[in-house]
N, C-alpha and C positions, 0 to 999 in steps of 0.2 A: 355935423361938423366935418369939414373936409380935412382928410389926412394928407400931410405933405410927405411924398414918397420919393425916396432917393436910393440909388444903388451905390454901395461903397466896397472897396477892396479891403480884405483882411489877410494877414500873412499866415494865420493858422486859426482853424475853428477851435482848437483846444486851448483851454486856459487853466493854470494851476488854480486849484479851488481853496478858497478859505472857509468853505462850509465844513461843518464838524464830521459829516458822514460821506464825503466824496473827495477823490483825488483830483479830479478835473471837472470843469464845467464847460458846456457848450451853449452859446447864446446865439442862435442863427440871425437875430435881429437887434437892432438898437431902437428902443422906444417900444411902446405897446399901445395899440388902439383900444384895448379894454379900458383903459383910463380909470383904473380903480382909484378912488379917492384916498384910500389909505396906503397907496403903493410906496414901499420904501425905496423902490428902484428909481424913483424920481431923482434921487441924488446923482444918478448918472449924468444928468445935464451938466454937472460941474466938470465933467472931464471929456464930454463929447462936444461941447460948444453950442449945443442947441439953446436958442432963446425962446423957442416956441413953448406953448403950454404942454405939460406932460399929457399924453394921450393924443396929440394932435400931429405927430410925426412918426414915421417909421423908416429906418434905414435897413436896406436888405443887404446882407453880407454875402459877398462873393469871394471865393477863395480858389485859386488855381492849384494850390498844393494839396495833394491827397492826404487824408488823415493817416498818420503812421500807426498801423495797427500793432506793431510790435511795442510801441511806446505805451500803449494802454493794456497790454496783456496783464491780466491779474488785477487790474486797477478797477476803480469805480468812477463812473461818469454821471453827472446830473445835468439833465436837459430840461429846463433852462432856469437860470436863476434870476435874471434882471429883465426878462421879457417873457412873452408866452410864445413857445415855439409853433403853437397851432392858432395863431392869431389869423384874421380873415385874410391877410396877404399871403399866407401860406397856400391858399387855394391856387393862386396863380403862379407864385415863384417856386413853390416845392423845395425850398432850401432844407427844411427839416427832413423830408423824405430822402433827398440826395444824401444827407449825412447819414442817416439810418442805413441806407444802401451800402455805405462804405464800411460801417462797423458791425453789420449784422452777423458775420461769421467770426467775429473776433471773440477771444476769451476774456471778457470783461463783464463787469456788473454795470447795467445801465438803468437809471431811474428817469422817467419822463414826467414832468410836472406840467399841468396845463388847467385851464378853465373852459377849454373849448371841446365840443363834440367832434370837431374835425379830426381829432385823433383816430376816430373810427375809420376813416379813410384808409389808414395804414395797417389795418389788422392783418392783412396778408404778410407783411414784413414783421410785425410785432410777434406774430406766432413763431417765427423762426429764431428768435433770440434765445440763448441758453439760459441767461440770468437777467430777467427784466421786471421792473415794476412800473406800473402806470399809476401816477397820483393825480387825482382829480380834485381841485380845491372847491370847498363848499363850506360856508359858515353861517347859513341861515336856511330856513324854509319859508320865510316871509318874502314873497315876491316883490312887494313894494320896496323893502329894505334893500334887496339885491339889486333892483333896477336903479335905486338912488346911488349904490355903491359902485356898480361896474357895468360895462357894456358887453359882457361876455355871455356864454350860452346860459339859457334859463335853468332854473333849479331842476325842474323835472327832466329837462334834457341831459343834465349831467348825471343825475341819478339813472337814467335810462342807459347812458354810456357806460357806467360802472357795471351794470348788469350784463350788457352785451360783452364787454371785455372779459368779465368773470366767466360767463358762459363759454367763452372761447378758450378758457384755460389760462388767461393771462392774470398774473399776480396784481391784484387791484389795491389801491390805497385811497382812502378818503382823507384828504389833507384838510383838516378843520382849521382854516387859517384865513385872516386872523379872527380869533375868538374875540368878540365884543363883549365886555362885561355886562352882564345882566340882560343881554340881548340874544346872543347865540344859544340855541337850544341844543346843548351838547348831547344829553342823554337821548333825546327824541331824534336827533340826527343819526345817532348810532342804532337805535331801534328800527328806524325805517330803512336803514341801508344795510344792515349787518348780513343778510343772506347774499349780498353782492360785493362784500368787502373782506379782503383777506387781512387787512392792517389799517389802523388809524394813526395819524399823526395830529398832535395837538400843538398849536402855536398861538401864543397871546398876541394881542394888539399891542404894538409899540408905537408910540407917537413921538415924533421928532421932526425937526425942520419945518418946512412951510405947511405940511399937511396936518400938523398938530392943531393948529389954530382952526383950520377948516373942519376938522372932525369934531373938535369941541363945540364949534359953532352949530354943527349939524345936530349934535346931541341936544344943545340947548333949545333949538327950533323944533325938533321932532320928539325928544324924549326929555322934556324939562324936569321930569321927576327924577331923572338919573343924573342931572348935572352935577349935583354936589358929590355924588359917589365917584364920578369921573374925575372930578378935581382932586379927590382924595387920592386917587390912584396915579393921575398923570401930572398933577401940579405938586401935590405934597409927598409924592413918591412912597406911598403906602402900599407895600406888596402883599398885604394880608389876604385880599381877595384871591389872588393867584395862588397863594398857598393852600387856601381852602379848597379852591377848585382843583388844583393839582391832586390833593388827597382824595376828593370826591370822585375824580375820573379814575384814579388808580383803584379805588375800591370798587366802583361800578364795573370796570373792564376785568379786573382780577376775578371778581365773583362769577363773571360769565365767560371766563376763559377767552377774552377778546385780546388780540395782539395789538399793541400800541406803542408809540414813542412820544414822549412828552418833550417838547422843544421850548417850554417856558423859560428855561435857563439858557437860551440860545447864545447870548453874549458870553456867558461864562464858558460854554462849551467851545466857541471860537477862540477864546483866549487860552483855553487849555490846549487846543490843537496847535495854535501858533507857538506856545511855550515848548511843546514837544518837539517842534520842528527846529527850534534854535540849538 
């Protein structure tokens, strides 16, 4: 599929964050060619005016205004929340790298989230940050499932990237997101990656909007034995599965001294943060 590419101007790369664990977000692009079938960020089309299918367009942000490093002093920055800052167009445009060059010497906490091994290109810069985490998303060891769900880097490439980053002394996170009920092999993913990962993040699959029907149809066609269980979770709003998995992951990680954050209650955390800000 051909990607519609466009350059756009933005007034500021920094945006105030509604995420529970960051003060600011930076999204160097609008849209994402990874075209993840479960991507919550597809809601962005409501605000950007894009009529194209999610995953078929990319807007490259250009900003003449330098990032105000005093503004981010002592703050936390998340790169990126509604795109992938290392999507394939980053090879050519290097927007993410230029942003990192502006903030590399600043006294702030930076977290980079990606599904792409292109992050390895910038190891020379990443090593210079005082407080940095690099999170690589991975939610399966099944190559067929991964290829059905996204067009990002392959599973083994992502695992290798975690090892390289870890060996370079960079704080690594395996972002297990989104966890598909009865499909994502949580404990196996931990076991296979634990020597290259400093911390795990767990986030459950949320289904809403147009992609809810698409994912449920995918389950019906490819995992018919799970369809009733998915209906129980996503149509009848039964949270029992997530409560049990939350307890199982807590037990598994605690017994092994594994650092982790559970984002199963993400919506509640966001509401709590917004409440504190009022």
